[in-house]
N, C-alpha and C positions, 0 to 999 in steps of 0.2 A: 353052293359054297361049302367048303369043308370046315372041320374043327380047326385045322391048321390056319385057314384064313381067318376064322374067328379070333384065334389066339394072336395072330399077327396084328389084326386091326386093334384089339385091346391094348396090345403093347405099344403100338404106334400112338394111339390116343393118349395113353398114360404118359408118354414121353414128350408129346408135342402140345397138349392142351391143359396140362396141370403142372406148372402154369404154362400160359402162352409164351412164345419167345418174346422177351422184352417186357413182359408184364411187370409193372411197378407196384401194383397194389396186392400182390400175392402175400398172404400173411407169413411172417417170418416163422421158420421151423416147420411149416406144413409140407408134407411130402406125399407123393403118389405111389401107391403099391399096386402093381398088376398081379392078380392072382391066377392068371391063366396057365402059365408054364409051371409055376410052383406055388401052390396056396401058402400064403404067409400071414394074412390078417383077415379073419372072418367076423361075422356077426351072428349072435345067437338067435336061433329060430324059436317061435313059441313053444315047439315041442321039445326044446332043450338041445337040438342039434346045432350044427354050425353051417352057415352059408358063407361061401367065399365069393363076394361080388367080383366081377371081372376087374373093376378099378375101385379103389377106395382111397380116399384122401384123409389123412390123419394129422392131428395137431402134434406138437412136441410132447404132449402129455398122453398120446395114443388115443385121443378122443376122435370118433368118426365125425368128419365135417361134410364130406361129399361122397357120393357113390355114383359110379357109372356102370351101366350094364350094356353089353353088346348082344343084340339078339339077331339071329340070322333069319328068323321067320317071326310072324305074329302068332303067338300061341297063348290063348286065354288061360291055359293051365299054369303059365308062368306068373300070373297076376299076384299070387301070394308072395313070391320072391321079390317082384318089382315093388310091391307095397312095403315089404320089409326094408328094402334099400331106401326107399323114400322116407319112411318113418324114422329110420336110423340117422339120416342126414340132417344137418342143421337147417334152420330157416332164416339164416342171416343173408337174405337177398333183399334188394330194394322193394320187392312186391310181397315178401314174406312167404313165397313158396319154398318148398324144400329144395336143397342143393342135390337134386337127383337128376341124372341125365340118361336118356335112352338113345342108343345108337342102333340104327337098322340099315340094311342095304337101301340104296336109293330106290325110290319108287314105292317103298313101304311106309314112308313117314306119316302120311295122313291116316293110315290104318293104325299105326302105333299111337299117334296122338289121340285118336278116337278111343282106342282100348284104354289108355291111361285115364282119360276124362270120364268115360262110362264107369270105370271102376273107382272113381274118386280119388285117384292117386295124385298127390301133389308133386310137381316136377318143375325144374328150372329149364329144361330144354329137351327137344327131340331133334336128333341129328341124323342125317343120311350119310352113308359112306359108299365109296366105290373104289375098286381096284383099277388102277391105270398101269400102263407100262412103266411109268416112273415110280409107282408106289401107291399109297392110299391117299384119297382126298376125302376130307370130312366137311360137310356142308350143313350149316344150321337150317332147320326147317321151321321150327317155332321156338322162340325164347321167351319164357314166362318169368325169368329171373332177372339177372343183371344184363342190361344191354351190351356190356363189354363182351360177354360170352358169345355174342352173335358174330363169330368170325369164322371164315373159311380157313381150313388148314390144308395147305397144298402138299403134294407128295415130296419126299426127299428131304425133310427137315432133320432126320437123324439117320 
């Protein structure tokens, strides 16, 4: 899969899952930013740089609440950035895990979950995605946070 597919997946997720269609408990004023086409909101790295997560959810006061990363492969060299996304996210989930979501191509979910857990990264969910003729489909693999987040997103919502 190409960088263009990566960017399209991130944009689709940011528009259809943050919030879900009809979600009634989405906090007022929270909004999703997709950084793939044009970096807009980043988080500071330990070395003083800026990392732009694929998807970042902020409060009306510009506080980071959730982070979503779309990875096309399972690459252990990305662990520091995945950890940063997790540690920057809040832990306002029923199970107190961080509001961090990792999206990978379908078939890589178990490997992604194992990588996060072996690295000790707190996460709310691991999701698989696939491209169909109708668009992208997002399927929860493991939900460690809010059970409400365990929803399939079908193609064609936007």
